[in-house]
C-alpha positions as CSV (number, residue, x, y, z in Angstrom):
1,M,101.8,103.2,113.4
2,N,98.8,101.5,111.9
3,E,96.8,103.1,109.2
4,E,93.9,104.1,111.4
5,T,96.2,105.9,113.8
6,F,98.0,107.6,111.0
7,E,94.7,108.8,109.6
8,T,93.6,110.2,113.0
9,F,96.8,112.2,113.3
10,K,96.7,113.2,109.6
11,V,93.1,114.6,109.8
12,F,93.9,116.5,113.0
13,I,97.1,118.1,111.7
14,E,95.7,119.0,108.3
15,T,92.5,120.4,109.7
16,N,93.9,122.3,112.7
17,L,97.4,123.2,111.5
18,G,97.0,123.3,107.8
19,I,100.1,121.1,107.3
20,K,99.9,118.5,104.5
21,I,100.6,115.0,105.7
22,P,100.6,112.7,102.7
23,P,101.3,108.9,103.2
24,S,104.9,109.6,102.1
25,K,105.4,111.6,105.4
26,K,104.3,108.7,107.7
27,V,107.9,107.8,108.6
28,M,108.7,111.4,109.4
29,L,105.6,111.7,111.6
30,E,106.6,108.5,113.4
31,S,110.0,109.8,114.0
32,R,108.8,113.1,115.5
33,L,106.2,111.5,117.7
34,A,108.6,108.9,119.0
35,K,110.1,111.6,121.3
36,R,106.7,112.0,123.0
37,L,106.3,108.2,123.4
38,R,109.7,108.1,125.1
39,A,108.8,111.1,127.3
40,L,105.5,109.5,128.4
41,D,106.9,106.0,128.6
42,M,104.4,104.7,126.1
43,H,105.1,101.7,123.9
44,S,102.9,102.3,120.8
45,Y,101.6,105.1,118.6
46,E,98.1,103.7,119.2
47,E,98.5,104.2,123.0
48,Y,99.7,107.7,122.4
49,C,96.9,108.5,120.0
50,A,94.3,107.3,122.5
51,Y,95.9,109.5,125.2
52,V,96.1,112.7,123.0
53,F,92.6,112.5,121.9
54,G,91.2,111.2,125.1
55,P,89.3,113.2,127.8
56,T,92.3,113.7,130.1
57,G,95.3,113.9,127.7
58,F,94.2,116.5,125.1
59,E,94.7,119.6,127.2
60,K,98.0,118.4,128.6
61,E,99.6,117.0,125.5
62,I,98.3,118.8,122.4
63,Q,100.8,121.6,122.6
64,H,103.6,119.0,122.8
65,L,102.2,117.4,119.7
66,I,102.1,120.7,117.8
67,N,105.7,121.5,118.9
68,E,106.9,118.2,117.4
69,V,105.1,118.2,114.1
70,T,105.7,121.8,113.1
71,T,108.9,122.5,111.1
72,N,111.1,125.3,112.5
73,E,114.0,125.8,110.1
74,T,115.4,129.3,110.2
75,E,118.7,131.2,110.4
76,F,120.0,134.8,110.7
77,F,120.0,136.8,107.4
78,R,118.3,133.9,105.5
79,E,117.8,135.0,101.9
80,S,120.0,138.1,102.6
81,H,118.9,140.0,99.4
82,H,115.5,140.5,101.0
83,Y,117.2,142.5,103.8
84,E,119.3,144.4,101.3
85,L,116.1,145.4,99.4
86,L,114.6,146.4,102.7
87,E,117.5,148.7,103.6
88,S,118.1,150.1,100.1
89,K,114.6,150.7,98.8
90,I,111.7,150.0,101.2
91,L,112.9,151.7,104.4
92,P,113.9,154.9,102.6
93,E,110.5,155.0,101.0
94,L,108.6,154.5,104.3
95,V,110.8,156.6,106.6
96,V,112.2,159.3,104.3
97,Q,109.5,159.8,101.6
98,K,106.3,158.8,103.5
99,K,107.7,160.1,106.8
100,I,106.2,157.2,108.8
101,E,107.4,157.7,112.4
102,E,106.7,154.1,113.6
103,I,107.3,151.2,111.3
104,N,105.3,148.1,112.2
105,I,106.7,144.7,111.1
106,W,105.3,141.2,111.4
107,S,107.4,138.1,111.2
108,V,104.5,135.6,110.6
109,A,106.4,132.3,111.2
110,A,108.9,133.6,113.7
111,S,110.1,130.1,114.8
112,T,113.1,130.6,117.2
113,G,113.4,134.3,116.4
114,Q,116.3,134.7,114.0
115,E,114.2,136.5,111.4
116,A,112.8,138.9,113.9
117,Y,116.2,139.8,115.4
118,T,117.7,140.1,111.9
119,L,114.9,142.6,111.1
120,A,115.6,144.5,114.3
121,M,119.3,144.8,113.5
122,V,118.6,146.0,109.9
123,L,116.3,148.7,111.2
124,E,118.8,149.8,113.9
125,E,121.5,150.1,111.3
126,F,119.2,152.1,108.9
127,G,118.3,154.4,111.8
128,K,121.9,155.4,112.3
129,K,122.1,157.0,108.9
130,S,118.5,158.2,108.4
131,K,116.0,160.5,110.1
132,R,114.8,159.4,113.5
133,F,112.0,156.8,113.6
134,S,110.7,154.1,115.8
135,Y,109.7,150.5,115.0
136,R,108.0,147.5,116.6
137,I,108.2,143.9,115.5
138,L,105.7,141.2,116.1
139,G,106.9,137.6,115.9
140,T,104.2,134.9,115.8
141,D,104.4,131.1,115.6
142,I,102.1,128.2,116.5
143,S,104.8,126.4,118.6
144,A,105.1,127.7,122.2
145,K,108.4,125.8,122.5
146,V,110.2,127.8,119.8
147,L,108.7,131.1,121.0
148,Q,110.3,130.5,124.4
149,V,113.7,130.3,122.6
150,A,112.9,133.5,120.6
151,Q,111.8,135.4,123.7
152,A,115.1,134.6,125.5
153,G,117.2,135.8,122.6
154,I,120.0,133.4,123.4
155,Y,121.8,131.6,120.5
156,T,125.0,129.6,120.1
157,E,128.0,131.1,118.4
158,H,127.5,128.6,115.6
159,Q,123.9,129.9,115.0
160,A,125.2,133.5,115.0
161,E,127.9,132.9,112.4
162,K,126.0,134.8,109.7
163,I,125.6,137.9,111.9
164,P,128.2,140.5,110.8
165,A,130.9,141.2,113.4
166,S,129.9,144.8,113.8
167,Y,126.3,143.8,114.4
168,L,127.4,141.3,117.0
169,K,129.4,144.0,118.8
170,N,126.6,146.5,118.7
171,Y,123.6,144.4,119.5
172,C,124.7,141.2,121.3
173,V,126.7,140.2,124.4
174,K,128.8,137.1,124.8
175,N,128.2,134.7,127.7
176,R,130.6,135.5,130.5
177,D,131.5,131.8,130.6
178,P,133.5,131.2,127.4
179,A,132.8,127.5,127.6
180,Q,129.1,128.2,127.0
181,K,129.8,129.7,123.6
182,T,126.5,131.6,123.4
183,I,125.4,135.2,122.6
184,R,122.4,137.1,123.8
185,F,120.7,140.1,122.2
186,K,120.8,143.3,124.3
187,P,117.6,144.5,126.0
188,A,117.4,147.4,123.6
189,I,116.8,145.0,120.8
190,R,114.7,142.5,122.7
191,D,112.4,145.2,123.9
192,R,111.5,146.1,120.3
193,I,110.1,142.6,119.6
194,Q,107.0,141.0,120.9
195,F,106.6,137.2,120.5
196,R,103.1,135.7,120.5
197,R,101.5,132.4,119.8
198,L,99.3,132.4,116.7
199,N,97.7,129.6,114.7
200,L,97.4,130.7,111.0
201,M,94.4,128.3,110.7
202,D,92.3,130.4,113.0
203,S,89.3,132.1,111.3
204,S,90.6,135.5,112.3
205,Y,93.8,136.8,114.0
206,P,93.8,138.8,117.3
207,I,95.9,141.5,115.7
208,K,94.8,145.2,115.7
209,K,97.7,146.9,113.9
210,K,98.2,147.3,110.2
211,Y,101.8,146.2,109.3
212,H,104.0,148.1,106.9
213,I,106.3,145.1,106.3
214,V,105.2,141.4,106.6
215,F,107.7,138.5,106.3
216,C,105.8,135.3,105.6
217,R,108.6,133.2,104.1
218,N,108.6,129.4,103.5
219,V,105.2,128.9,105.2
220,F,102.9,128.2,102.3
221,I,104.9,125.3,101.1
222,Y,103.3,123.2,103.8
223,F,99.7,124.2,102.9
224,D,97.4,123.0,100.2
225,R,95.9,125.6,97.7
226,P,92.7,126.3,99.6
227,T,94.6,126.8,102.8
228,Q,97.1,129.1,101.1
229,K,94.3,131.2,99.8
230,K,92.6,131.5,103.2
231,V,95.7,132.3,105.1
232,L,97.0,134.8,102.6
233,E,93.7,136.7,102.6
234,E,93.8,136.9,106.4
235,I,97.4,138.1,106.4
236,Y,96.6,140.6,103.7
237,S,93.9,142.1,105.8
238,H,96.6,143.2,108.3
239,L,98.9,144.7,105.6
240,A,99.0,148.4,105.6
241,P,98.1,150.3,102.4
242,G,101.3,150.5,100.3
243,G,102.8,147.9,102.6
244,Y,105.2,145.1,101.6
245,L,104.9,141.3,101.8
246,F,107.9,139.1,101.6
247,M,107.4,135.5,100.6
248,G,109.6,132.4,100.1
249,H,111.0,131.9,96.6
250,S,109.3,128.6,96.0
251,E,105.9,130.0,96.9
252,N,103.4,131.2,94.3
253,I,100.4,133.4,95.1
254,G,99.1,133.6,91.6
255,N,95.9,131.8,92.5
256,V,94.8,134.5,95.0
257,N,92.9,137.6,93.7
258,L,94.4,140.3,95.9
259,P,95.8,143.7,94.9
260,L,99.4,142.7,95.4
261,Q,102.1,143.8,92.9
262,N,105.3,141.8,92.4
263,I,108.1,144.3,92.8
264,A,111.1,141.9,93.3
265,S,111.8,138.3,93.7
266,A,109.1,137.0,96.1
267,V,108.4,140.5,97.3
268,Y,104.9,142.1,96.8
269,Q,103.5,145.6,97.5
270,N,99.9,146.3,98.5
271,K,98.6,148.3,95.5
272,V,96.0,150.0,97.7
273,Q,97.6,153.2,98.8
274,G,96.9,155.1,102.0
């Protein structure tokens, strides 16, 4: 990939996706885009670049480009202490003390859905030993490819290793063909979650609800400071009064002047109360 082509991709990705692409990531970008060159039977990055940003290729190819350059690392019960805090402190406060009848939760970078399904299982378990309440989960991501996986709710047994055995029994079914070695979440769980494509770089988000709990973990590490500020302010505008924001442990929001109080490691509460 020559420098001009790299610069074209870099400017588009940073401007439209907010992802930093310094020169040190050129090899990574080449590796990811090589899949599209093979799929389209093209022989150079320059040919691919001309196609993507040409009059006929943009609409057909741009989502494939986005799918390849976005990072989608996730797993069930990732950073498990966040879910323990949710179950021991936050849900009792919202459901028992504040008597909220429907808890709205947003998984901002849902990827292939493991975070959203983990949240659903935690809420189902809490509901067994608490007063009756309902919940809805929104999972968003920029990649249509990973959202298709999330919507299906099908995972390999290897991917499901961190799900407790009792949760697997209650909320999942194994494939009838043992050779497939996959599990699928039951409809009762899948129906609680809506997956929707969303670009965090958009000037505003088509979201009407205020969310009591927002998980936005390991997203900001890919953004520069101005982008972090812009995106966090937009996410905050959809956080309910007294609501909770979960971030990644390597992410620092100290440069943003918002009424968020740090209550635990990478967990913040909206100081504006309802």
